[in-house]
PQR file with spaces between the fields and no chain letter, atoms N, CA, C, O and H, PARSE charges and radii, in Angstrom:
ATOM       1  N    MET     1     -25.809   38.162   13.216 -0.4000 1.5000
ATOM       2  CA   MET     1     -25.909   37.637   14.431 -0.0000 2.0000
ATOM       3  C    MET     1     -25.940   36.082   13.243  0.5500 1.7000
ATOM       4  O    MET     1     -25.083   35.201   13.173 -0.5500 1.4000
ATOM       5  N    GLU     2     -27.168   36.198   12.486 -0.4000 1.5000
ATOM       6  CA   GLU     2     -27.081   34.717   11.483 -0.0000 2.0000
ATOM       7  C    GLU     2     -25.274   34.201   11.032  0.5500 1.7000
ATOM       8  O    GLU     2     -24.617   33.201   11.320 -0.5500 1.4000
ATOM       9  H    GLU     2     -27.864   36.913   12.543  0.4000 1.0000
ATOM      10  N    LYS     3     -24.966   35.448   10.209 -0.4000 1.5000
ATOM      11  CA   LYS     3     -23.105   34.851   10.166 -0.0000 2.0000
ATOM      12  C    LYS     3     -22.372   34.701   10.911  0.5500 1.7000
ATOM      13  O    LYS     3     -21.542   33.824   10.672 -0.5500 1.4000
ATOM      14  H    LYS     3     -25.500   36.260    9.974  0.4000 1.0000
ATOM      15  N    LYS     4     -22.294   35.255   11.863 -0.4000 1.5000
ATOM      16  CA   LYS     4     -21.589   34.715   13.310 -0.0000 2.0000
ATOM      17  C    LYS     4     -21.799   33.485   13.128  0.5500 1.7000
ATOM      18  O    LYS     4     -21.118   33.024   12.211 -0.5500 1.4000
ATOM      19  H    LYS     4     -22.968   35.968   12.057  0.4000 1.0000
ATOM      20  N    LEU     5     -22.711   32.507   13.813 -0.4000 1.5000
ATOM      21  CA   LEU     5     -23.152   32.067   13.946 -0.0000 2.0000
ATOM      22  C    LEU     5     -22.301   30.824   12.653  0.5500 1.7000
ATOM      23  O    LEU     5     -21.268   30.154   12.684 -0.5500 1.4000
ATOM      24  H    LEU     5     -23.264   32.881   14.557  0.4000 1.0000
ATOM      25  N    ILE     6     -23.243   30.997   11.789 -0.4000 1.5000
ATOM      26  CA   ILE     6     -22.107   30.096   10.016 -0.0000 2.0000
ATOM      27  C    ILE     6     -20.797   29.969   10.280  0.5500 1.7000
ATOM      28  O    ILE     6     -20.232   28.876   10.323 -0.5500 1.4000
ATOM      29  H    ILE     6     -24.082   31.541   11.763  0.4000 1.0000
ATOM      30  N    LYS     7     -20.151   31.235   10.500 -0.4000 1.5000
ATOM      31  CA   LYS     7     -18.997   31.275   10.450 -0.0000 2.0000
ATOM      32  C    LYS     7     -18.627   30.615   11.513  0.5500 1.7000
ATOM      33  O    LYS     7     -18.019   29.627   11.100 -0.5500 1.4000
ATOM      34  H    LYS     7     -20.610   32.123   10.464  0.4000 1.0000
ATOM      35  N    GLU     8     -18.660   30.611   12.851 -0.4000 1.5000
ATOM      36  CA   GLU     8     -18.426   29.909   14.082 -0.0000 2.0000
ATOM      37  C    GLU     8     -18.505   28.420   13.737  0.5500 1.7000
ATOM      38  O    GLU     8     -17.532   27.689   13.921 -0.5500 1.4000
ATOM      39  H    GLU     8     -19.153   31.413   13.187  0.4000 1.0000
ATOM      40  N    HIS     9     -20.025   27.827   13.080 -0.4000 1.5000
ATOM      41  CA   HIS     9     -20.507   26.204   12.852 -0.0000 2.0000
ATOM      42  C    HIS     9     -18.927   25.898   12.027  0.5500 1.7000
ATOM      43  O    HIS     9     -18.227   24.946   12.372 -0.5500 1.4000
ATOM      44  H    HIS     9     -20.816   28.420   12.930  0.4000 1.0000
ATOM      45  N    ARG    10     -18.475   26.950   10.799 -0.4000 1.5000
ATOM      46  CA   ARG    10     -17.445   26.180    9.982 -0.0000 2.0000
ATOM      47  C    ARG    10     -16.735   26.288   10.543  0.5500 1.7000
ATOM      48  O    ARG    10     -16.254   25.157   10.464 -0.5500 1.4000
ATOM      49  H    ARG    10     -19.044   27.723   10.519  0.4000 1.0000
ATOM      50  N    LYS    11     -15.927   26.970   11.394 -0.4000 1.5000
ATOM      51  CA   LYS    11     -14.231   26.794   12.499 -0.0000 2.0000
ATOM      52  C    LYS    11     -14.410   25.365   13.002  0.5500 1.7000
ATOM      53  O    LYS    11     -13.489   24.549   12.963 -0.5500 1.4000
ATOM      54  H    LYS    11     -16.317   27.889   11.457  0.4000 1.0000
ATOM      55  N    GLN    12     -15.632   25.086   13.479 -0.4000 1.5000
ATOM      56  CA   GLN    12     -15.975   23.981   14.318 -0.0000 2.0000
ATOM      57  C    GLN    12     -15.674   22.715   13.286  0.5500 1.7000
ATOM      58  O    GLN    12     -14.867   21.802   13.458 -0.5500 1.4000
ATOM      59  H    GLN    12     -16.380   25.748   13.510  0.4000 1.0000
ATOM      60  N    THR    13     -16.847   23.003   11.805 -0.4000 1.5000
ATOM      61  CA   THR    13     -16.701   21.438   11.287 -0.0000 2.0000
ATOM      62  C    THR    13     -15.304   21.483   10.491  0.5500 1.7000
ATOM      63  O    THR    13     -14.683   20.427   10.377 -0.5500 1.4000
ATOM      64  H    THR    13     -17.503   23.745   11.665  0.4000 1.0000
ATOM      65  N    GLU    14     -14.789   22.663    9.939 -0.4000 1.5000
ATOM      66  CA   GLU    14     -13.761   22.523    9.722 -0.0000 2.0000
ATOM      67  C    GLU    14     -12.303   21.294    9.883  0.5500 1.7000
ATOM      68  O    GLU    14     -11.538   20.750    9.087 -0.5500 1.4000
ATOM      69  H    GLU    14     -15.294   23.521   10.032  0.4000 1.0000
ATOM      70  N    PRO    15     -12.449   21.287   10.988 -0.5600 1.5000
ATOM      71  CA   PRO    15     -11.209   20.924   11.657  0.2800 2.0000
ATOM      72  C    PRO    15     -11.645   19.129   11.492  0.5500 1.7000
ATOM      73  O    PRO    15     -10.829   18.223   11.324 -0.5500 1.4000
ATOM      74  N    GLN    16     -12.754   19.021   11.569 -0.4000 1.5000
ATOM      75  CA   GLN    16     -13.636   17.233   11.850 -0.0000 2.0000
ATOM      76  C    GLN    16     -13.355   17.219   10.094  0.5500 1.7000
ATOM      77  O    GLN    16     -12.667   16.214    9.911 -0.5500 1.4000
ATOM      78  H    GLN    16     -13.418   19.757   11.705  0.4000 1.0000
ATOM      79  N    GLN    17     -13.505   17.643    9.261 -0.4000 1.5000
ATOM      80  CA   GLN    17     -13.309   17.290    7.825 -0.0000 2.0000
ATOM      81  C    GLN    17     -11.760   17.045    7.384  0.5500 1.7000
ATOM      82  O    GLN    17     -11.337   16.146    6.658 -0.5500 1.4000
ATOM      83  H    GLN    17     -14.064   18.459    9.410  0.4000 1.0000
ATOM      84  N    THR    18     -11.164   17.899    7.903 -0.4000 1.5000
ATOM      85  CA   THR    18      -9.769   17.899    8.338 -0.0000 2.0000
ATOM      86  C    THR    18      -9.049   16.220    8.626  0.5500 1.7000
ATOM      87  O    THR    18      -8.325   15.513    7.925 -0.5500 1.4000
ATOM      88  H    THR    18     -11.508   18.629    8.493  0.4000 1.0000
ATOM      89  N    ILE    19      -9.580   16.059    9.825 -0.4000 1.5000
ATOM      90  CA   ILE    19      -9.087   14.421   10.256 -0.0000 2.0000
ATOM      91  C    ILE    19      -9.500   13.748    9.176  0.5500 1.7000
ATOM      92  O    ILE    19      -8.593   13.164    8.582 -0.5500 1.4000
ATOM      93  H    ILE    19     -10.168   16.634   10.394  0.4000 1.0000
ATOM      94  N    GLU    20     -10.956   13.603    8.572 -0.4000 1.5000
ATOM      95  CA   GLU    20     -12.079   12.962    8.062 -0.0000 2.0000
ATOM      96  C    GLU    20     -11.042   11.865    7.136  0.5500 1.7000
ATOM      97  O    GLU    20     -10.721   10.677    7.115 -0.5500 1.4000
ATOM      98  H    GLU    20     -11.692   14.077    9.054  0.4000 1.0000
ATOM      99  N    VAL    21     -10.756   13.261    6.347 -0.4000 1.5000
ATOM     100  CA   VAL    21      -9.663   12.603    4.938 -0.0000 2.0000
ATOM     101  C    VAL    21      -8.647   12.261    5.008  0.5500 1.7000
ATOM     102  O    VAL    21      -8.215   11.763    3.968 -0.5500 1.4000
ATOM     103  H    VAL    21     -11.017   14.226    6.364  0.4000 1.0000
ATOM     104  N    PRO    22      -7.678   12.313    6.219 -0.5600 1.5000
ATOM     105  CA   PRO    22      -6.747   11.929    6.416  0.2800 2.0000
ATOM     106  C    PRO    22      -6.617   10.273    6.842  0.5500 1.7000
ATOM     107  O    PRO    22      -5.777    9.421    6.554 -0.5500 1.4000
ATOM     108  N    ALA    23      -7.863   10.240    7.668 -0.4000 1.5000
ATOM     109  CA   ALA    23      -8.425    9.140    8.025 -0.0000 2.0000
ATOM     110  C    ALA    23      -8.729    8.178    6.988  0.5500 1.7000
ATOM     111  O    ALA    23      -7.975    7.234    6.749 -0.5500 1.4000
ATOM     112  H    ALA    23      -8.546   10.932    7.902  0.4000 1.0000
ATOM     113  N    ASN    24      -9.644    8.355    6.459 -0.4000 1.5000
ATOM     114  CA   ASN    24     -10.122    7.900    5.342 -0.0000 2.0000
ATOM     115  C    ASN    24      -9.135    7.376    3.987  0.5500 1.7000
ATOM     116  O    ASN    24      -9.526    6.462    3.261 -0.5500 1.4000
ATOM     117  H    ASN    24     -10.256    9.122    6.654  0.4000 1.0000
ATOM     118  N    LEU    25      -7.976    7.995    3.786 -0.4000 1.5000
ATOM     119  CA   LEU    25      -6.557    7.985    3.359 -0.0000 2.0000
ATOM     120  C    LEU    25      -6.134    6.893    3.841  0.5500 1.7000
ATOM     121  O    LEU    25      -5.987    5.963    3.048 -0.5500 1.4000
ATOM     122  H    LEU    25      -7.658    8.738    4.376  0.4000 1.0000
ATOM     123  N    LEU    26      -5.855    6.706    5.090 -0.4000 1.5000
ATOM     124  CA   LEU    26      -5.612    5.590    6.324 -0.0000 2.0000
ATOM     125  C    LEU    26      -6.118    4.398    5.928  0.5500 1.7000
ATOM     126  O    LEU    26      -5.511    3.359    5.668 -0.5500 1.4000
ATOM     127  H    LEU    26      -5.975    7.461    5.735  0.4000 1.0000
ATOM     128  N    LYS    27      -7.899    4.756    5.887 -0.4000 1.5000
ATOM     129  CA   LYS    27      -7.807    2.784    5.680 -0.0000 2.0000
ATOM     130  C    LYS    27      -7.945    2.171    4.359  0.5500 1.7000
ATOM     131  O    LYS    27      -8.271    1.018    4.080 -0.5500 1.4000
ATOM     132  H    LYS    27      -8.392    5.600    6.097  0.4000 1.0000
ATOM     133  N    GLU    28      -7.544    3.453    3.360 -0.4000 1.5000
ATOM     134  CA   GLU    28      -7.169    2.804    1.630 -0.0000 2.0000
ATOM     135  C    GLU    28      -6.186    2.513    1.993  0.5500 1.7000
ATOM     136  O    GLU    28      -5.886    1.328    2.140 -0.5500 1.4000
ATOM     137  H    GLU    28      -7.279    4.390    3.587  0.4000 1.0000
ATOM     138  N    LEU    29      -5.613    3.208    2.175 -0.4000 1.5000
ATOM     139  CA   LEU    29      -3.776    2.495    2.502 -0.0000 2.0000
ATOM     140  C    LEU    29      -3.221    1.251    3.338  0.5500 1.7000
ATOM     141  O    LEU    29      -2.162    0.692    3.053 -0.5500 1.4000
ATOM     142  H    LEU    29      -5.857    4.170    2.055  0.4000 1.0000
ATOM     143  N    TYR    30      -4.050    0.876    4.402 -0.4000 1.5000
ATOM     144  CA   TYR    30      -4.222   -0.505    5.490 -0.0000 2.0000
ATOM     145  C    TYR    30      -4.956   -1.389    4.568  0.5500 1.7000
ATOM     146  O    TYR    30      -4.481   -2.518    4.446 -0.5500 1.4000
ATOM     147  H    TYR    30      -4.910    1.330    4.633  0.4000 1.0000
ATOM     148  N    GLN    31      -6.125   -1.079    3.826 -0.4000 1.5000
ATOM     149  CA   GLN    31      -6.522   -2.101    2.579 -0.0000 2.0000
ATOM     150  C    GLN    31      -5.634   -2.275    1.263  0.5500 1.7000
ATOM     151  O    GLN    31      -5.577   -3.363    0.691 -0.5500 1.4000
ATOM     152  H    GLN    31      -6.511   -0.162    3.925  0.4000 1.0000
ATOM     153  N    ILE    32      -5.070   -1.357    0.894 -0.4000 1.5000
ATOM     154  CA   ILE    32      -4.267   -1.577   -0.409 -0.0000 2.0000
ATOM     155  C    ILE    32      -3.072   -2.202    0.154  0.5500 1.7000
ATOM     156  O    ILE    32      -2.403   -3.005   -0.496 -0.5500 1.4000
ATOM     157  H    ILE    32      -5.116   -0.472    1.359  0.4000 1.0000
ATOM     158  N    THR    33      -2.782   -1.840    1.380 -0.4000 1.5000
ATOM     159  CA   THR    33      -1.334   -3.257    2.229 -0.0000 2.0000
ATOM     160  C    THR    33      -1.969   -4.372    2.007  0.5500 1.7000
ATOM     161  O    THR    33      -1.547   -5.214    1.215 -0.5500 1.4000
ATOM     162  H    THR    33      -3.325   -1.187    1.908  0.4000 1.0000
ATOM     163  N    ALA    34      -3.432   -4.543    2.921 -0.4000 1.5000
ATOM     164  CA   ALA    34      -3.731   -6.040    3.274 -0.0000 2.0000
ATOM     165  C    ALA    34      -3.536   -6.820    1.539  0.5500 1.7000
ATOM     166  O    ALA    34      -2.737   -7.680    1.166 -0.5500 1.4000
ATOM     167  H    ALA    34      -3.775   -3.859    3.565  0.4000 1.0000
ATOM     168  N    GLU    35      -4.253   -6.338    1.036 -0.4000 1.5000
ATOM     169  CA   GLU    35      -4.496   -6.978   -0.599 -0.0000 2.0000
ATOM     170  C    GLU    35      -3.351   -7.445   -1.238  0.5500 1.7000
ATOM     171  O    GLU    35      -3.088   -8.543   -1.730 -0.5500 1.4000
ATOM     172  H    GLU    35      -4.901   -5.640    1.339  0.4000 1.0000
ATOM     173  N    ALA    36      -2.549   -6.131   -1.114 -0.4000 1.5000
ATOM     174  CA   ALA    36      -1.192   -6.236   -1.706 -0.0000 2.0000
ATOM     175  C    ALA    36       0.014   -7.764   -1.142  0.5500 1.7000
ATOM     176  O    ALA    36       0.699   -8.569   -1.772 -0.5500 1.4000
ATOM     177  H    ALA    36      -2.763   -5.240   -0.714  0.4000 1.0000
ATOM     178  N    LYS    37      -0.300   -7.487    0.560 -0.4000 1.5000
ATOM     179  CA   LYS    37       0.367   -9.272    1.158 -0.0000 2.0000
ATOM     180  C    LYS    37      -0.539  -10.056    0.826  0.5500 1.7000
ATOM     181  O    LYS    37      -0.083  -11.157    0.515 -0.5500 1.4000
ATOM     182  H    LYS    37      -0.857   -6.832    1.072  0.4000 1.0000
ATOM     183  N    SER    38      -1.878   -9.960    0.736 -0.4000 1.5000
ATOM     184  CA   SER    38      -2.637  -11.225    0.906 -0.0000 2.0000
ATOM     185  C    SER    38      -1.995  -11.606   -1.316  0.5500 1.7000
ATOM     186  O    SER    38      -2.026  -12.688   -1.903 -0.5500 1.4000
ATOM     187  H    SER    38      -2.249   -9.066    0.988  0.4000 1.0000
ATOM     188  N    LEU    39      -1.544  -10.268   -1.856 -0.4000 1.5000
ATOM     189  CA   LEU    39      -1.846  -10.624   -3.590 -0.0000 2.0000
ATOM     190  C    LEU    39       0.068  -11.818   -3.645  0.5500 1.7000
ATOM     191  O    LEU    39       0.404  -12.670   -4.467 -0.5500 1.4000
ATOM     192  H    LEU    39      -1.518   -9.390   -1.379  0.4000 1.0000
ATOM     193  N    SER    40       0.767  -11.330   -2.497 -0.4000 1.5000
ATOM     194  CA   SER    40       1.943  -11.671   -2.771 -0.0000 2.0000
ATOM     195  C    SER    40       2.382  -13.067   -1.782  0.5500 1.7000
ATOM     196  O    SER    40       3.556  -13.425   -1.682 -0.5500 1.4000
ATOM     197  H    SER    40       0.494  -10.638   -1.830  0.4000 1.0000
ATOM     198  N    ALA    41       1.234  -13.778   -1.079 -0.4000 1.5000
ATOM     199  CA   ALA    41       1.200  -14.724   -0.759 -0.0000 2.0000
ATOM     200  C    ALA    41       0.841  -15.628   -1.990  0.5500 1.7000
ATOM     201  O    ALA    41       1.417  -16.585   -2.506 -0.5500 1.4000
ATOM     202  H    ALA    41       0.281  -13.487   -1.160  0.4000 1.0000
ATOM     203  N    LEU    42      -0.254  -15.006   -2.250 -0.4000 1.5000
ATOM     204  CA   LEU    42      -0.153  -16.463   -3.850 -0.0000 2.0000
ATOM     205  C    LEU    42       0.583  -16.673   -4.728  0.5500 1.7000
ATOM     206  O    LEU    42       0.708  -17.750   -5.311 -0.5500 1.4000
ATOM     207  H    LEU    42      -0.722  -14.228   -1.830  0.4000 1.0000
ATOM     208  N    ALA    43       1.223  -15.579   -4.960 -0.4000 1.5000
ATOM     209  CA   ALA    43       2.509  -15.822   -5.990 -0.0000 2.0000
ATOM     210  C    ALA    43       3.020  -16.229   -5.401  0.5500 1.7000
ATOM     211  O    ALA    43       3.242  -17.400   -5.709 -0.5500 1.4000
ATOM     212  H    ALA    43       1.121  -14.704   -4.486  0.4000 1.0000
ATOM     213  N    ILE    44       3.492  -15.886   -4.451 -0.4000 1.5000
ATOM     214  CA   ILE    44       4.582  -17.530   -3.432 -0.0000 2.0000
ATOM     215  C    ILE    44       3.961  -18.419   -3.544  0.5500 1.7000
ATOM     216  O    ILE    44       4.622  -19.299   -4.095 -0.5500 1.4000
ATOM     217  H    ILE    44       3.311  -14.935   -4.201  0.4000 1.0000
ATOM     218  N    ALA    45       2.605  -18.847   -3.236 -0.4000 1.5000
ATOM     219  CA   ALA    45       2.435  -19.854   -3.171 -0.0000 2.0000
ATOM     220  C    ALA    45       2.314  -20.964   -4.427  0.5500 1.7000
ATOM     221  O    ALA    45       2.373  -22.188   -4.546 -0.5500 1.4000
ATOM     222  H    ALA    45       2.068  -18.132   -2.789  0.4000 1.0000
ATOM     223  N    GLN    46       2.084  -19.647   -5.402 -0.4000 1.5000
ATOM     224  CA   GLN    46       1.942  -20.689   -7.412 -0.0000 2.0000
ATOM     225  C    GLN    46       3.437  -21.038   -7.758  0.5500 1.7000
ATOM     226  O    GLN    46       3.864  -21.937   -8.483 -0.5500 1.4000
ATOM     227  H    GLN    46       2.036  -18.653   -5.306  0.4000 1.0000
ATOM     228  N    HIS    47       4.034  -20.191   -7.125 -0.4000 1.5000
ATOM     229  CA   HIS    47       5.564  -20.531   -7.349 -0.0000 2.0000
ATOM     230  C    HIS    47       6.178  -21.628   -6.980  0.5500 1.7000
ATOM     231  O    HIS    47       6.784  -22.319   -7.799 -0.5500 1.4000
ATOM     232  H    HIS    47       3.687  -19.461   -6.537  0.4000 1.0000
ATOM     233  N    GLU    48       6.112  -21.882   -5.900 -0.4000 1.5000
ATOM     234  CA   GLU    48       6.218  -22.947   -5.005 -0.0000 2.0000
ATOM     235  C    GLU    48       5.516  -24.229   -5.074  0.5500 1.7000
ATOM     236  O    GLU    48       6.079  -25.272   -4.743 -0.5500 1.4000
ATOM     237  H    GLU    48       5.620  -21.321   -5.234  0.4000 1.0000
ATOM     238  N    LYS    49       4.017  -24.182   -5.593 -0.4000 1.5000
ATOM     239  CA   LYS    49       3.919  -25.644   -6.886 -0.0000 2.0000
ATOM     240  C    LYS    49       4.472  -25.236   -8.046  0.5500 1.7000
ATOM     241  O    LYS    49       4.845  -26.189   -8.730 -0.5500 1.4000
ATOM     242  H    LYS    49       3.559  -23.334   -5.862  0.4000 1.0000
ATOM     243  N    GLU    50       4.605  -24.505   -8.375 -0.4000 1.5000
ATOM     244  CA   GLU    50       5.365  -24.883  -10.163 -0.0000 2.0000
ATOM     245  C    GLU    50       6.617  -25.604   -9.544  0.5500 1.7000
ATOM     246  O    GLU    50       7.064  -26.515  -10.240 -0.5500 1.4000
ATOM     247  H    GLU    50       4.302  -23.730   -7.819  0.4000 1.0000
ATOM     248  N    ASN    51       7.465  -25.274   -7.977 -0.4000 1.5000
ATOM     249  CA   ASN    51       8.678  -25.819   -8.454 -0.0000 2.0000
ATOM     250  C    ASN    51       8.742  -27.189   -8.023  0.5500 1.7000
ATOM     251  O    ASN    51       9.661  -28.002   -8.123 -0.5500 1.4000
ATOM     252  H    ASN    51       7.102  -24.534   -7.412  0.4000 1.0000
ATOM     253  N    ALA    52       7.093  -27.337   -7.306 -0.4000 1.5000
ATOM     254  CA   ALA    52       6.828  -28.580   -7.153 -0.0000 2.0000
ATOM     255  C    ALA    52       6.767  -29.805   -8.118  0.5500 1.7000
ATOM     256  O    ALA    52       7.332  -30.895   -8.212 -0.5500 1.4000
ATOM     257  H    ALA    52       6.346  -26.677   -7.225  0.4000 1.0000
ATOM     258  N    LEU    53       5.691  -29.016   -8.872 -0.4000 1.5000
ATOM     259  CA   LEU    53       5.602  -29.571  -10.214 -0.0000 2.0000
ATOM     260  C    LEU    53       6.503  -30.083  -11.300  0.5500 1.7000
ATOM     261  O    LEU    53       6.491  -30.967  -12.157 -0.5500 1.4000
ATOM     262  H    LEU    53       5.232  -28.131   -8.796  0.4000 1.0000
ATOM     263  N    ASP    54       7.369  -29.028  -10.831 -0.4000 1.5000
ATOM     264  CA   ASP    54       8.618  -29.471  -12.028 -0.0000 2.0000
ATOM     265  C    ASP    54       9.783  -30.348  -11.025  0.5500 1.7000
ATOM     266  O    ASP    54      10.289  -31.383  -11.459 -0.5500 1.4000
ATOM     267  H    ASP    54       7.380  -28.310  -10.135  0.4000 1.0000
ATOM     268  N    LEU    55      10.049  -29.939   -9.986 -0.4000 1.5000
ATOM     269  CA   LEU    55      10.585  -31.533   -9.125 -0.0000 2.0000
ATOM     270  C    LEU    55       9.814  -32.935   -9.592  0.5500 1.7000
ATOM     271  O    LEU    55      10.473  -33.927   -9.904 -0.5500 1.4000
ATOM     272  H    LEU    55       9.638  -29.098   -9.633  0.4000 1.0000
ATOM     273  N    GLN    56       8.428  -32.926   -9.610 -0.4000 1.5000
ATOM     274  CA   GLN    56       8.052  -33.977   -9.616 -0.0000 2.0000
ATOM     275  C    GLN    56       7.501  -34.513  -10.982  0.5500 1.7000
ATOM     276  O    GLN    56       6.976  -35.622  -11.076 -0.5500 1.4000
ATOM     277  H    GLN    56       7.893  -32.120   -9.356  0.4000 1.0000
ATOM     278  N    MET    57       7.645  -33.706  -11.965 -0.4000 1.5000
ATOM     279  CA   MET    57       7.975  -34.136  -13.815 -0.0000 2.0000
ATOM     280  C    MET    57       9.582  -34.635  -13.770  0.5500 1.7000
ATOM     281  O    MET    57       9.895  -35.817  -13.911 -0.5500 1.4000
ATOM     282  H    MET    57       8.071  -32.804  -11.889  0.4000 1.0000
ATOM     283  N    GLU    58      10.577  -33.523  -13.544 -0.4000 1.5000
ATOM     284  CA   GLU    58      11.821  -34.560  -13.371 -0.0000 2.0000
ATOM     285  C    GLU    58      12.083  -35.985  -12.820  0.5500 1.7000
ATOM     286  O    GLU    58      12.904  -36.717  -13.374 -0.5500 1.4000
ATOM     287  H    GLU    58      10.323  -32.563  -13.429  0.4000 1.0000
ATOM     288  N    GLN    59      11.107  -36.531  -11.293 -0.4000 1.5000
ATOM     289  CA   GLN    59      11.883  -37.194  -10.800 -0.0000 2.0000
ATOM     290  C    GLN    59      11.158  -38.260  -12.102  0.5500 1.7000
ATOM     291  O    GLN    59      11.976  -38.841  -12.816 -0.5500 1.4000
ATOM     292  H    GLN    59      10.441  -35.937  -10.843  0.4000 1.0000
ATOM     293  N    LYS    60       9.731  -38.483  -12.369 -0.4000 1.5000
ATOM     294  CA   LYS    60       8.673  -39.300  -13.120 -0.0000 2.0000
ATOM     295  C    LYS    60       9.658  -39.624  -14.665  0.5500 1.7000
ATOM     296  O    LYS    60       9.613  -40.664  -15.322 -0.5500 1.4000
ATOM     297  H    LYS    60       9.066  -38.011  -11.790  0.4000 1.0000
ATOM     298  N    LYS    61      10.535  -38.359  -14.968 -0.4000 1.5000
ATOM     299  CA   LYS    61      11.156  -38.526  -16.791 -0.0000 2.0000
ATOM     300  C    LYS    61      12.671  -39.536  -16.120  0.5500 1.7000
ATOM     301  O    LYS    61      13.335  -40.352  -16.759 -0.5500 1.4000
ATOM     302  H    LYS    61      10.572  -37.514  -14.434  0.4000 1.0000
ATOM     303  N    GLY    62      12.858  -39.110  -14.656 -0.4000 1.5000
ATOM     304  CA   GLY    62      14.160  -39.558  -14.466 -0.0000 2.0000
ATOM     305  C    GLY    62      13.501  -41.410  -14.063  0.5500 1.7000
ATOM     306  O    GLY    62      14.522  -42.093  -14.141 -0.5500 1.4000
ATOM     307  H    GLY    62      12.318  -38.447  -14.137  0.4000 1.0000
ATOM     308  N    ILE    63      13.092  -41.732  -13.941 -0.4000 1.5000
ATOM     309  CA   ILE    63      12.280  -43.432  -13.627 -0.0000 2.0000
ATOM     310  C    ILE    63      11.935  -44.013  -14.708  0.5500 1.7000
ATOM     311  O    ILE    63      12.090  -45.224  -14.870 -0.5500 1.4000
ATOM     312  H    ILE    63      12.263  -41.177  -13.877  0.4000 1.0000
ATOM     313  N    LEU    64      11.150  -42.818  -16.057 -0.4000 1.5000
ATOM     314  CA   LEU    64      11.295  -43.752  -16.851 -0.0000 2.0000
ATOM     315  C    LEU    64      12.265  -43.551  -17.820  0.5500 1.7000
ATOM     316  O    LEU    64      12.005  -44.011  -18.932 -0.5500 1.4000
ATOM     317  H    LEU    64      11.024  -41.835  -15.925  0.4000 1.0000
ATOM     318  N    ARG    65      13.234  -43.023  -17.681 -0.4000 1.5000
ATOM     319  CA   ARG    65      14.284  -42.856  -19.024 -0.0000 2.0000
ATOM     320  C    ARG    65      15.515  -44.249  -18.020  0.5500 1.7000
ATOM     321  O    ARG    65      16.536  -44.622  -18.598 -0.5500 1.4000
ATOM     322  H    ARG    65      13.446  -42.649  -16.778  0.4000 1.0000
ATOM     323  N    GLN    66      15.212  -44.742  -16.757 -0.4000 1.5000
ATOM     324  CA   GLN    66      15.842  -46.281  -16.228 -0.0000 2.0000
ATOM     325  C    GLN    66      15.069  -47.081  -16.716  0.5500 1.7000
ATOM     326  O    GLN    66      15.466  -48.146  -17.190 -0.5500 1.4000
ATOM     327  H    GLN    66      14.383  -44.438  -16.287  0.4000 1.0000
ATOM     328  N    LYS    67      13.836  -46.730  -16.695 -0.4000 1.5000
ATOM     329  CA   LYS    67      13.143  -48.073  -17.195 -0.0000 2.0000
ATOM     330  C    LYS    67      13.561  -48.754  -19.042  0.5500 1.7000
ATOM     331  O    LYS    67      13.760  -49.945  -19.283 -0.5500 1.4000
ATOM     332  H    LYS    67      13.514  -45.865  -16.310  0.4000 1.0000
ATOM     333  N    ARG    68      13.594  -47.821  -19.908 -0.4000 1.5000
ATOM     334  CA   ARG    68      14.227  -47.893  -21.071 -0.0000 2.0000
ATOM     335  C    ARG    68      15.314  -48.521  -21.010  0.5500 1.7000
ATOM     336  O    ARG    68      15.575  -49.289  -21.935 -0.5500 1.4000
ATOM     337  H    ARG    68      13.432  -46.854  -19.713  0.4000 1.0000
ATOM     338  N    HIS    69      16.193  -48.379  -19.970 -0.4000 1.5000
ATOM     339  CA   HIS    69      17.650  -48.956  -20.147 -0.0000 2.0000
ATOM     340  C    HIS    69      17.439  -50.598  -19.591  0.5500 1.7000
ATOM     341  O    HIS    69      18.393  -51.376  -19.584 -0.5500 1.4000
ATOM     342  H    HIS    69      15.981  -47.755  -19.218  0.4000 1.0000
């Protein structure tokens, strides 16, 4: 009788464990995706800031060249 109860308990808990693993993986994948998007946005912002600074430096160089002549 005890063995039957243990066996029945295992039958009922195994599907739940089988579902929990993919659910945890999905949560991890979602978190990784969110972090990757955030990192991508930071990289794009940094690139845009660098471009703006480069443009600003070129403009200042042009002004200095004009003052020399």
